[in-house]
N, CA and C atoms as a LAMMPS dump frame, in Angstrom:
ITEM: TIMESTEP
0
ITEM: NUMBER OF ATOMS
549
ITEM: BOX BOUNDS ff ff ff
-5.0000000000000000e+02 5.0000000000000000e+02
-5.0000000000000000e+02 5.0000000000000000e+02
-5.0000000000000000e+02 5.0000000000000000e+02
ITEM: ATOMS id mol type element x y z
1 1 1 N -32.05 -63.655 -427.659
2 1 2 C -32.597 -63.632 -426.427
3 1 3 C -33.636 -64.274 -425.827
4 2 1 N -33.09 -65.259 -425.285
5 2 2 C -33.218 -66.079 -424.563
6 2 3 C -34.554 -66.068 -423.703
7 3 1 N -35.601 -67.409 -424.198
8 3 2 C -37.068 -67.108 -423.965
9 3 3 C -37.13 -67.332 -422.334
10 4 1 N -38.021 -67.066 -421.749
11 4 2 C -38.239 -66.972 -420.118
12 4 3 C -39.514 -67.612 -420.077
13 5 1 N -39.953 -68.75 -419.335
14 5 2 C -40.992 -68.861 -418.47
15 5 3 C -41.052 -69.247 -417.127
16 6 1 N -42.584 -69.01 -416.744
17 6 2 C -42.927 -69.775 -415.854
18 6 3 C -44.395 -70.819 -415.741
19 7 1 N -44.256 -71.662 -414.738
20 7 2 C -45.338 -72.834 -414.78
21 7 3 C -46.824 -72.08 -414.495
22 8 1 N -47.83 -72.818 -415.61
23 8 2 C -49.466 -72.128 -414.707
24 8 3 C -49.433 -73.228 -413.748
25 9 1 N -50.515 -73.38 -412.923
26 9 2 C -50.989 -73.723 -411.872
27 9 3 C -51.031 -75.281 -412.426
28 10 1 N -51.377 -75.495 -413.587
29 10 2 C -51.235 -76.953 -414.418
30 10 3 C -50.328 -77.501 -414.861
31 11 1 N -49.139 -76.521 -414.499
32 11 2 C -47.641 -76.863 -415.167
33 11 3 C -47.448 -76.959 -416.603
34 12 1 N -48.269 -75.966 -417.588
35 12 2 C -47.962 -75.444 -418.675
36 12 3 C -47.133 -74.267 -418.41
37 13 1 N -46.152 -74.33 -419.621
38 13 2 C -45.619 -73.323 -419.923
39 13 3 C -46.163 -72.243 -420.257
40 14 1 N -45.3 -71.055 -419.544
41 14 2 C -46.211 -69.826 -419.973
42 14 3 C -45.343 -68.917 -420.011
43 15 1 N -44.806 -67.778 -421.582
44 15 2 C -44.198 -67.209 -421.626
45 15 3 C -43.983 -65.96 -420.66
46 16 1 N -42.835 -65.84 -420.778
47 16 2 C -42.401 -64.574 -419.967
48 16 3 C -41.88 -63.335 -421
49 17 1 N -42.42 -61.979 -420.962
50 17 2 C -42.004 -61.279 -422.656
51 17 3 C -42.216 -59.81 -422.289
52 18 1 N -41.448 -59.13 -421.662
53 18 2 C -41.905 -57.762 -421.651
54 18 3 C -42.149 -57.437 -420.896
55 19 1 N -42.006 -58.193 -419.558
56 19 2 C -42.253 -58.266 -418.439
57 19 3 C -44.409 -58.943 -418.606
58 20 1 N -44.893 -59.108 -419.395
59 20 2 C -46.41 -59.506 -419.923
60 20 3 C -46.301 -61.26 -419.545
61 21 1 N -46.891 -62.088 -418.898
62 21 2 C -47.455 -62.648 -419.229
63 21 3 C -48.263 -63.712 -420.172
64 22 1 N -47.828 -64.442 -420.949
65 22 2 C -48.411 -65.173 -422.349
66 22 3 C -48.721 -66.579 -421.803
67 23 1 N -49.931 -67.606 -422.462
68 23 2 C -50.314 -68.44 -422.671
69 23 3 C -50.123 -69.274 -423.91
70 24 1 N -49.77 -69.858 -424.336
71 24 2 C -49.572 -71.089 -425.369
72 24 3 C -51.261 -70.91 -426.209
73 25 1 N -51.239 -69.786 -427.697
74 25 2 C -52.849 -70.215 -428.09
75 25 3 C -52.444 -70.869 -428.962
76 26 1 N -52.075 -71.251 -429.343
77 26 2 C -51.845 -72.158 -431.129
78 26 3 C -50.377 -72.572 -431.252
79 27 1 N -50.17 -73.169 -432.116
80 27 2 C -49.09 -74.052 -432.613
81 27 3 C -49.265 -74.589 -434.254
82 28 1 N -48.759 -73.489 -435.584
83 28 2 C -48.393 -73.962 -436.804
84 28 3 C -47.296 -74.031 -437.254
85 29 1 N -47.222 -75.733 -437.651
86 29 2 C -45.694 -75.941 -437.96
87 29 3 C -44.74 -75.745 -436.732
88 30 1 N -43.847 -74.753 -437.138
89 30 2 C -42.523 -74.357 -435.574
90 30 3 C -43.063 -72.911 -435.221
91 31 1 N -44.011 -72.707 -435.809
92 31 2 C -44.06 -71.219 -435.312
93 31 3 C -45.117 -71.222 -434.02
94 32 1 N -45.203 -70.965 -432.431
95 32 2 C -45.78 -70.903 -431.171
96 32 3 C -46.388 -69.717 -431.239
97 33 1 N -47.474 -69.816 -430.959
98 33 2 C -48.67 -67.633 -430.647
99 33 3 C -49.292 -68.58 -429.252
100 34 1 N -48.756 -67.122 -429.301
101 34 2 C -49.283 -66.552 -427.556
102 34 3 C -49.666 -66.046 -427.269
103 35 1 N -51.01 -65.928 -426.382
104 35 2 C -51.639 -64.523 -426.17
105 35 3 C -51.313 -64.362 -424.439
106 36 1 N -51.789 -62.856 -424.144
107 36 2 C -52.025 -62.411 -422.692
108 36 3 C -53.158 -63.573 -421.803
109 37 1 N -52.276 -63.679 -420.903
110 37 2 C -53.19 -64.239 -419.94
111 37 3 C -54.784 -63.479 -419.214
112 38 1 N -54.085 -62.15 -419.724
113 38 2 C -55.334 -61.381 -419.487
114 38 3 C -56.591 -61.296 -420.736
115 39 1 N -56.381 -61.804 -421.474
116 39 2 C -56.996 -61.774 -422.722
117 39 3 C -58.729 -61.835 -422.081
118 40 1 N -59.138 -62.348 -421.438
119 40 2 C -60.629 -63.286 -420.873
120 40 3 C -60.806 -62.164 -420.261
121 41 1 N -59.809 -61.584 -419.307
122 41 2 C -60.607 -60.255 -418.3
123 41 3 C -60.852 -59.205 -419.062
124 42 1 N -59.746 -58.741 -419.672
125 42 2 C -59.556 -57.507 -420.131
126 42 3 C -59.573 -57.356 -421.626
127 43 1 N -59.923 -58.818 -422.499
128 43 2 C -59.968 -58.049 -423.616
129 43 3 C -58.599 -57.951 -424.635
130 44 1 N -57.465 -58.151 -423.791
131 44 2 C -56.14 -57.97 -424.519
132 44 3 C -55.059 -58.913 -425.298
133 45 1 N -55.502 -57.483 -426.692
134 45 2 C -54.467 -57.661 -428.073
135 45 3 C -53.577 -58.274 -427.675
136 46 1 N -53.054 -57.952 -426.676
137 46 2 C -51.327 -58.442 -426.462
138 46 3 C -50.883 -60.189 -427.222
139 47 1 N -50.08 -60.303 -428.107
140 47 2 C -49.705 -61.673 -429.123
141 47 3 C -48.275 -61.421 -428.809
142 48 1 N -47.721 -62.855 -428.676
143 48 2 C -46.019 -63.562 -428.96
144 48 3 C -45.952 -64.065 -430.244
145 49 1 N -45.297 -64.288 -431.096
146 49 2 C -45.075 -65.262 -432.395
147 49 3 C -43.785 -65.558 -431.63
148 50 1 N -43.511 -67.069 -431.512
149 50 2 C -41.692 -67.556 -431.273
150 50 3 C -41.648 -68.451 -432.767
151 51 1 N -40.342 -68.613 -432.704
152 51 2 C -40.311 -69.698 -433.779
153 51 3 C -38.56 -69.517 -433.43
154 52 1 N -38.689 -71.027 -433.286
155 52 2 C -36.903 -71.509 -433.172
156 52 3 C -35.847 -70.662 -431.545
157 53 1 N -36.996 -70.737 -430.341
158 53 2 C -37.014 -70.032 -429.383
159 53 3 C -36.45 -68.741 -429.013
160 54 1 N -37.016 -67.805 -430.578
161 54 2 C -36.649 -66.533 -430.391
162 54 3 C -38.195 -65.644 -431.08
163 55 1 N -38.207 -64.67 -430.42
164 55 2 C -39.381 -63.686 -430.46
165 55 3 C -39.559 -63.1 -431.529
166 56 1 N -40.166 -63.718 -432.602
167 56 2 C -40.407 -63.14 -433.998
168 56 3 C -41.348 -62.077 -434.322
169 57 1 N -42.173 -61.454 -433.559
170 57 2 C -43.671 -60.638 -433.592
171 57 3 C -43.924 -60.378 -431.934
172 58 1 N -44.501 -59.342 -431.647
173 58 2 C -45.071 -59.01 -430.444
174 58 3 C -45.697 -57.83 -430.903
175 59 1 N -46.993 -57.979 -430.383
176 59 2 C -48.163 -56.789 -430.239
177 59 3 C -48.224 -56.307 -429.095
178 60 1 N -48.952 -54.813 -429.171
179 60 2 C -48.95 -53.689 -427.953
180 60 3 C -50.256 -54.537 -427.196
181 61 1 N -50.354 -54.3 -425.57
182 61 2 C -51.304 -54.583 -424.642
183 61 3 C -51.866 -53.267 -424.348
184 62 1 N -53.89 -53.777 -424.05
185 62 2 C -54.039 -52.972 -423.354
186 62 3 C -53.823 -52.034 -421.909
187 63 1 N -53.044 -52.841 -420.92
188 63 2 C -52.949 -52.861 -419.818
189 63 3 C -51.387 -52.56 -419.646
190 64 1 N -51.315 -52.033 -418.419
191 64 2 C -49.88 -52.183 -417.719
192 64 3 C -49.083 -53.697 -417.157
193 65 1 N -47.759 -54.068 -417.558
194 65 2 C -47.5 -55.006 -416.623
195 65 3 C -47.832 -54.674 -415.818
196 66 1 N -47.946 -56.423 -415.013
197 66 2 C -48.495 -56.523 -413.476
198 66 3 C -46.753 -57.453 -413.006
199 67 1 N -45.928 -56.193 -412.65
200 67 2 C -44.887 -56.621 -412.461
201 67 3 C -45.124 -57.502 -411.064
202 68 1 N -45.584 -57.324 -409.913
203 68 2 C -45.744 -58.115 -408.84
204 68 3 C -46.209 -59.767 -409.142
205 69 1 N -47.44 -59.563 -409.896
206 69 2 C -48.087 -61.002 -410.336
207 69 3 C -46.866 -61.921 -410.73
208 70 1 N -45.9 -61.142 -412.213
209 70 2 C -44.914 -62.172 -412.724
210 70 3 C -43.796 -62.48 -411.507
211 71 1 N -43.56 -61.463 -410.736
212 71 2 C -42.393 -62.031 -409.489
213 71 3 C -43.105 -63.089 -408.63
214 72 1 N -44.483 -62.799 -408.369
215 72 2 C -44.831 -64.249 -407.229
216 72 3 C -45.712 -65.29 -408.739
217 73 1 N -44.94 -65.212 -409.784
218 73 2 C -45.369 -66.92 -410.216
219 73 3 C -43.89 -67.374 -410.312
220 74 1 N -42.977 -66.438 -410.894
221 74 2 C -41.948 -66.91 -410.062
222 74 3 C -40.83 -67.502 -409.086
223 75 1 N -41.661 -66.523 -408.048
224 75 2 C -41.168 -67.229 -407.082
225 75 3 C -42.41 -68.709 -406.954
226 76 1 N -43.224 -68.936 -407.329
227 76 2 C -43.772 -70.441 -406.805
228 76 3 C -42.944 -71.009 -407.524
229 77 1 N -42.909 -70.785 -408.725
230 77 2 C -42.149 -71.149 -409.861
231 77 3 C -40.684 -72.462 -408.606
232 78 1 N -40.206 -71.212 -408.057
233 78 2 C -38.609 -71.413 -407.489
234 78 3 C -39.008 -72.113 -406.105
235 79 1 N -40.034 -71.871 -405.796
236 79 2 C -40.33 -73.057 -404.607
237 79 3 C -40.912 -74.007 -404.786
238 80 1 N -41.797 -74.506 -406.068
239 80 2 C -41.712 -75.826 -406.36
240 80 3 C -40.62 -76.851 -407.129
241 81 1 N -39.326 -75.781 -408.032
242 81 2 C -38.153 -76.602 -407.877
243 81 3 C -37.547 -77.247 -406.894
244 82 1 N -37.302 -76.319 -405.405
245 82 2 C -36.878 -76.658 -404.716
246 82 3 C -37.057 -77.648 -403.854
247 83 1 N -38.652 -77.837 -403.637
248 83 2 C -39.689 -78.686 -403.387
249 83 3 C -38.946 -80.354 -403.647
250 84 1 N -38.591 -80.092 -405.055
251 84 2 C -38.294 -81.5 -405.738
252 84 3 C -36.913 -81.621 -405.178
253 85 1 N -36.2 -80.261 -405.727
254 85 2 C -34.595 -80.868 -405.174
255 85 3 C -34.287 -80.968 -404.375
256 86 1 N -33.922 -80.31 -403.384
257 86 2 C -33.678 -79.454 -401.582
258 86 3 C -34.096 -80.624 -400.74
259 87 1 N -33.358 -81.121 -399.989
260 87 2 C -33.524 -81.988 -398.839
261 87 3 C -33.753 -81.505 -397.733
262 88 1 N -34.462 -80.11 -397.681
263 88 2 C -34.691 -79.355 -396.207
264 88 3 C -36.053 -79.333 -395.722
265 89 1 N -36.343 -78.825 -395.034
266 89 2 C -37.719 -78.596 -394.453
267 89 3 C -38.842 -77.916 -394.917
268 90 1 N -39.971 -77.624 -395.26
269 90 2 C -41.157 -77.369 -396.203
270 90 3 C -40.874 -75.863 -395.418
271 91 1 N -40.793 -75.67 -394.521
272 91 2 C -40.242 -74.068 -393.693
273 91 3 C -39.077 -73.48 -394.693
274 92 1 N -38.208 -74.365 -395.106
275 92 2 C -36.593 -74.099 -395.658
276 92 3 C -37.033 -73.75 -397.027
277 93 1 N -37.407 -74.985 -397.461
278 93 2 C -38.303 -74.364 -398.78
279 93 3 C -38.889 -73.057 -399.011
280 94 1 N -39.825 -72.47 -398.141
281 94 2 C -40.426 -71.511 -398.43
282 94 3 C -39.749 -70.355 -398.215
283 95 1 N -38.895 -70.584 -396.811
284 95 2 C -37.836 -69.248 -396.865
285 95 3 C -36.897 -68.899 -398.064
286 96 1 N -36.401 -70.289 -399.192
287 96 2 C -35.652 -69.726 -400.065
288 96 3 C -36.43 -69.212 -400.939
289 97 1 N -37.761 -69.757 -401.214
290 97 2 C -38.573 -69.56 -402.052
291 97 3 C -38.857 -67.979 -402.215
292 98 1 N -39.157 -67.26 -400.708
293 98 2 C -39.663 -65.889 -400.372
294 98 3 C -38.065 -64.864 -400.013
295 99 1 N -37.074 -65.561 -400.011
296 99 2 C -35.927 -64.704 -399.913
297 99 3 C -36.145 -63.585 -401.371
298 100 1 N -35.79 -62.47 -400.631
299 100 2 C -35.355 -61.475 -401.824
300 100 3 C -36.562 -60.902 -402.39
301 101 1 N -38.371 -61.475 -402.026
302 101 2 C -39.184 -60.852 -403.071
303 101 3 C -39.912 -59.779 -402.334
304 102 1 N -40.479 -59.034 -403.371
305 102 2 C -40.804 -57.746 -402.875
306 102 3 C -42.233 -58.214 -402.568
307 103 1 N -42.605 -57.024 -401.637
308 103 2 C -43.65 -56.617 -400.366
309 103 3 C -44.768 -57.005 -401.595
310 104 1 N -44.774 -56.259 -402.662
311 104 2 C -46.039 -56.222 -403.588
312 104 3 C -46.242 -57.622 -404.095
313 105 1 N -44.77 -58.478 -404.54
314 105 2 C -44.995 -60.303 -404.7
315 105 3 C -45.394 -60.34 -403.901
316 106 1 N -44.782 -60.412 -402.629
317 106 2 C -45.118 -60.984 -400.995
318 106 3 C -46.779 -61.058 -401.342
319 107 1 N -47.176 -60.386 -401.507
320 107 2 C -48.97 -59.929 -401.395
321 107 3 C -49.59 -61.236 -402.104
322 108 1 N -48.953 -61.22 -403.375
323 108 2 C -49.765 -61.742 -404.673
324 108 3 C -49.949 -63.531 -404.119
325 109 1 N -48.777 -63.168 -403.409
326 109 2 C -48.518 -65.192 -403.411
327 109 3 C -50.025 -65.459 -402.549
328 110 1 N -50.225 -67.132 -402.429
329 110 2 C -51.127 -67.5 -401.647
330 110 3 C -50.847 -67.668 -400.636
331 111 1 N -51.539 -68.244 -399.453
332 111 2 C -51.462 -68.272 -398.094
333 111 3 C -49.816 -69.295 -398.041
334 112 1 N -49.643 -69.228 -396.376
335 112 2 C -48.328 -69.888 -396.176
336 112 3 C -48.829 -71.628 -396.015
337 113 1 N -50.178 -71.409 -395.207
338 113 2 C -50.146 -72.93 -395.653
339 113 3 C -51.048 -73.621 -396.917
340 114 1 N -51.583 -72.613 -397.586
341 114 2 C -51.478 -73.532 -399
342 114 3 C -50.16 -73.606 -399.964
343 115 1 N -49.37 -72.757 -399.793
344 115 2 C -47.968 -73.626 -400.517
345 115 3 C -46.967 -74.29 -399.558
346 116 1 N -47.618 -74.585 -398.216
347 116 2 C -46.926 -75.727 -397.961
348 116 3 C -47.508 -77.233 -397.886
349 117 1 N -48.447 -76.836 -398.198
350 117 2 C -49.524 -78.246 -398.521
351 117 3 C -48.861 -78.082 -400.014
352 118 1 N -48.51 -77.677 -400.879
353 118 2 C -48.2 -77.589 -402.387
354 118 3 C -46.768 -78.399 -402.463
355 119 1 N -45.888 -77.961 -401.668
356 119 2 C -44.468 -78.686 -401.128
357 119 3 C -44.581 -80.043 -400.884
358 120 1 N -45.79 -80.16 -399.906
359 120 2 C -45.941 -81.307 -399.329
360 120 3 C -46.402 -82.29 -400.405
361 121 1 N -47.027 -81.647 -400.945
362 121 2 C -47.972 -82.69 -402.333
363 121 3 C -46.938 -82.774 -403.466
364 122 1 N -46.088 -82.092 -403.796
365 122 2 C -44.705 -82.436 -405.183
366 122 3 C -43.784 -83.458 -404.425
367 123 1 N -43.489 -83.328 -403.004
368 123 2 C -42.779 -84.272 -402.383
369 123 3 C -43.085 -85.383 -402.621
370 124 1 N -44.566 -86.1 -402.467
371 124 2 C -45.302 -86.696 -402.338
372 124 3 C -44.763 -87.186 -403.294
373 125 1 N -45.691 -86.681 -404.449
374 125 2 C -45.613 -86.964 -405.85
375 125 3 C -43.871 -87.711 -406.697
376 126 1 N -43.371 -86.866 -406.246
377 126 2 C -41.893 -87.532 -406.454
378 126 3 C -41.532 -88.779 -405.956
379 127 1 N -41.641 -89.043 -404.546
380 127 2 C -41.156 -90.029 -404.251
381 127 3 C -42.353 -91.351 -404.587
382 128 1 N -43.169 -91.102 -404.128
383 128 2 C -44.237 -91.813 -404.83
384 128 3 C -44.242 -93.004 -404.204
385 129 1 N -45.405 -93.582 -403.462
386 129 2 C -45.773 -94.896 -402.965
387 129 3 C -45.523 -95.999 -404.08
388 130 1 N -45.145 -97.025 -402.877
389 130 2 C -45.21 -98.516 -403.389
390 130 3 C -46.695 -98.915 -404.223
391 131 1 N -46.508 -99.75 -405.025
392 131 2 C -47.864 -100.146 -405.763
393 131 3 C -48.45 -100.955 -404.799
394 132 1 N -50.167 -101.365 -404.778
395 132 2 C -50.498 -101.879 -404.309
396 132 3 C -50.844 -103.125 -404.01
397 133 1 N -50.44 -104.269 -403.595
398 133 2 C -50.088 -105.819 -404.011
399 133 3 C -51.689 -106.264 -403.418
400 134 1 N -52.403 -107.309 -404.199
401 134 2 C -53.466 -107.874 -404.627
402 134 3 C -53.894 -109.05 -403.428
403 135 1 N -52.588 -109.17 -403.372
404 135 2 C -52.209 -110.035 -401.841
405 135 3 C -51.097 -110.291 -401.147
406 136 1 N -51.075 -110.811 -399.697
407 136 2 C -49.899 -111.124 -398.828
408 136 3 C -48.824 -111.954 -399.937
409 137 1 N -49.312 -112.442 -400.616
410 137 2 C -47.98 -113.474 -401.283
411 137 3 C -47.182 -112.713 -402.122
412 138 1 N -47.835 -111.591 -402.724
413 138 2 C -47.107 -111.178 -403.922
414 138 3 C -46.333 -109.541 -403.348
415 139 1 N -47.008 -108.884 -401.914
416 139 2 C -46.323 -108.104 -401.35
417 139 3 C -44.947 -108.128 -401.108
418 140 1 N -44.549 -107.077 -401.994
419 140 2 C -42.645 -106.764 -401.473
420 140 3 C -42.489 -105.23 -401.003
421 141 1 N -41.952 -105.405 -399.854
422 141 2 C -41.527 -104.267 -398.708
423 141 3 C -40.358 -103.715 -399.53
424 142 1 N -40.683 -101.967 -399.596
425 142 2 C -39.262 -101.355 -400.382
426 142 3 C -38.128 -101.162 -399.079
427 143 1 N -36.798 -101.194 -399.129
428 143 2 C -36.048 -101.343 -398.045
429 143 3 C -36.025 -99.742 -397.427
430 144 1 N -36.815 -98.732 -397.78
431 144 2 C -37.063 -97.533 -396.603
432 144 3 C -38.221 -97.786 -396.16
433 145 1 N -38.875 -98.692 -396.064
434 145 2 C -39.991 -99.106 -394.954
435 145 3 C -39.419 -99.897 -394.073
436 146 1 N -38.238 -100.513 -393.76
437 146 2 C -37.558 -101.287 -393.175
438 146 3 C -37.262 -100.794 -392.02
439 147 1 N -37.064 -99.124 -391.935
440 147 2 C -36.654 -98.585 -390.687
441 147 3 C -37.832 -97.37 -390.052
442 148 1 N -37.305 -97.078 -388.941
443 148 2 C -38.119 -95.987 -388.752
444 148 3 C -37.312 -94.38 -388.889
445 149 1 N -37.944 -93.447 -388.76
446 149 2 C -37.584 -92.353 -388.973
447 149 3 C -36.252 -91.807 -388.57
448 150 1 N -35.681 -92.232 -387.95
449 150 2 C -34.245 -92.3 -387.139
450 150 3 C -33.374 -92.977 -387.585
451 151 1 N -33.572 -94.075 -388.818
452 151 2 C -32.655 -95.114 -388.737
453 151 3 C -32.825 -96.449 -388.388
454 152 1 N -33.679 -96.825 -387.593
455 152 2 C -33.378 -97.758 -386.416
456 152 3 C -34.782 -98.989 -387.44
457 153 1 N -34.392 -100.367 -387.38
458 153 2 C -35.276 -101.003 -387.358
459 153 3 C -36.776 -100.881 -387.242
460 154 1 N -37.474 -100.978 -388.163
461 154 2 C -38.835 -101.047 -387.394
462 154 3 C -39.558 -102.023 -387.991
463 155 1 N -39.328 -102.907 -389.001
464 155 2 C -39.756 -103.952 -389.539
465 155 3 C -39.049 -105.418 -388.942
466 156 1 N -39.807 -105.834 -387.666
467 156 2 C -38.998 -107.133 -387.168
468 156 3 C -39.276 -108.386 -387.368
469 157 1 N -40.227 -108.882 -387.935
470 157 2 C -40.584 -110.17 -388.379
471 157 3 C -41.829 -110.312 -389.555
472 158 1 N -41.356 -111.05 -390.736
473 158 2 C -41.695 -111.599 -391.637
474 158 3 C -41.806 -112.984 -392.097
475 159 1 N -42.957 -113.859 -391.928
476 159 2 C -43.411 -115.389 -391.558
477 159 3 C -43.122 -115.915 -392.96
478 160 1 N -42.876 -114.763 -393.986
479 160 2 C -42.882 -115.233 -395.869
480 160 3 C -43.944 -115.357 -396.365
481 161 1 N -43.757 -115.081 -397.605
482 161 2 C -44.986 -115.144 -398.642
483 161 3 C -45.757 -116.715 -398.292
484 162 1 N -46.716 -116.033 -397.856
485 162 2 C -47.968 -117.454 -398.121
486 162 3 C -49.862 -116.53 -397.424
487 163 1 N -50.636 -117.494 -397.492
488 163 2 C -51.884 -116.984 -397.252
489 163 3 C -51.831 -116.642 -395.852
490 164 1 N -51.629 -116.848 -394.647
491 164 2 C -51.078 -116.724 -393.573
492 164 3 C -50.383 -115.895 -393.226
493 165 1 N -49.814 -114.869 -393.914
494 165 2 C -48.244 -114.112 -393.617
495 165 3 C -48.796 -113.131 -392.622
496 166 1 N -47.538 -113.526 -391.733
497 166 2 C -47.942 -112.338 -390.574
498 166 3 C -46.402 -111.428 -390.837
499 167 1 N -46.999 -110.108 -390.767
500 167 2 C -46.308 -109.575 -390.506
501 167 3 C -45.933 -108.412 -389.576
502 168 1 N -44.559 -108.212 -388.76
503 168 2 C -44.584 -107.208 -387.294
504 168 3 C -43.977 -106.33 -387.7
505 169 1 N -44.512 -105.027 -387.6
506 169 2 C -43.743 -103.538 -387.17
507 169 3 C -43.797 -103.318 -385.968
508 170 1 N -43.024 -102.74 -385.466
509 170 2 C -42.717 -102.159 -384.114
510 170 3 C -41.022 -101.953 -383.835
511 171 1 N -40.651 -101.527 -382.712
512 171 2 C -39.392 -101.306 -382.634
513 171 3 C -38.849 -102.244 -381.167
514 172 1 N -37.84 -101.956 -381.195
515 172 2 C -37.358 -102.95 -379.571
516 172 3 C -37.992 -102.266 -378.944
517 173 1 N -37.49 -101.079 -378.597
518 173 2 C -38.153 -100.487 -377.052
519 173 3 C -39.456 -100.687 -377.047
520 174 1 N -40.319 -100.665 -378.143
521 174 2 C -41.691 -100.594 -377.674
522 174 3 C -42.255 -101.769 -376.892
523 175 1 N -41.394 -103.111 -378.092
524 175 2 C -41.611 -104.581 -377.534
525 175 3 C -41.699 -104.632 -375.85
526 176 1 N -40.106 -104.265 -375.667
527 176 2 C -39.803 -104.052 -373.929
528 176 3 C -41.067 -103.649 -373.526
529 177 1 N -41.527 -102.358 -373.631
530 177 2 C -42.708 -101.69 -372.939
531 177 3 C -43.965 -102.683 -373.05
532 178 1 N -43.855 -103.779 -374.33
533 178 2 C -45.259 -104.325 -373.97
534 178 3 C -44.988 -105.727 -373.03
535 179 1 N -43.695 -106.281 -373.073
536 179 2 C -43.375 -107.178 -372.164
537 179 3 C -43.281 -107.029 -370.796
538 180 1 N -43.355 -105.623 -370.482
539 180 2 C -43.066 -105.33 -369.02
540 180 3 C -44.519 -105.098 -368.259
541 181 1 N -45.212 -104.32 -369.666
542 181 2 C -47.124 -104.437 -369.129
543 181 3 C -47.318 -104.861 -368.322
544 182 1 N -48.119 -104.322 -367.595
545 182 2 C -49.198 -105.358 -366.439
546 182 3 C -50.103 -106.092 -367.109
547 183 1 N -50.595 -105.958 -368.384
548 183 2 C -51.568 -106.165 -368.911
549 183 3 C -51.731 -107.289 -370.109
C-alpha cells in the first residue's frame, strides 16, 4: 500500500492512514514513528510505524476520523500545488482546488481572502525577486523587468554603469503625454 501524505502549514509531511492524520514523532534507523495530530487535544494514543514506505504497525485511536478535516487539508495541498504549477489567475486556482470539495470540508477551509493570500505568497516565493544591488554600478536588470505587463517596452534608457547612472522607466505613450502637457 502506497503511503499518502499531506503538508502541514509549515510544509512538513503528515501521514494519512485509515482516514486519520499523523505527524512525524521520531525516527529510529529506517523506521519512522508517527502520532495522531489530536494527541495534544485529546491524548489520542493512535500511532503508526512505517518502514521502507510501508505501514508495519498501527494502533487504535480514541476518537472518530475527521473526514472533513482530512479532505480540507487535501484541498489546501491541491491549491498550493496548482499555485506553483499552473499559470492561471488566483481565482482559477481556488476554483480548481475547491471543485468536488464536500460542504463539510468547505466549512473547514480558511477564508477565501486567506487562501488568495496563500496562493499569491507561494507564487511570489517561486518567482523570487532579483537580488538587491549595493550600488548602481552593480545593478543588473533582469529581462522580465524590461517590459510592462502587456509585453511593451517599459525600460527606455540606461546611461550605463557609473556613479551617476540614470535609468528611465516609462512607456512611449506616457512620454507622449508628458511632451504634450501644458505644465
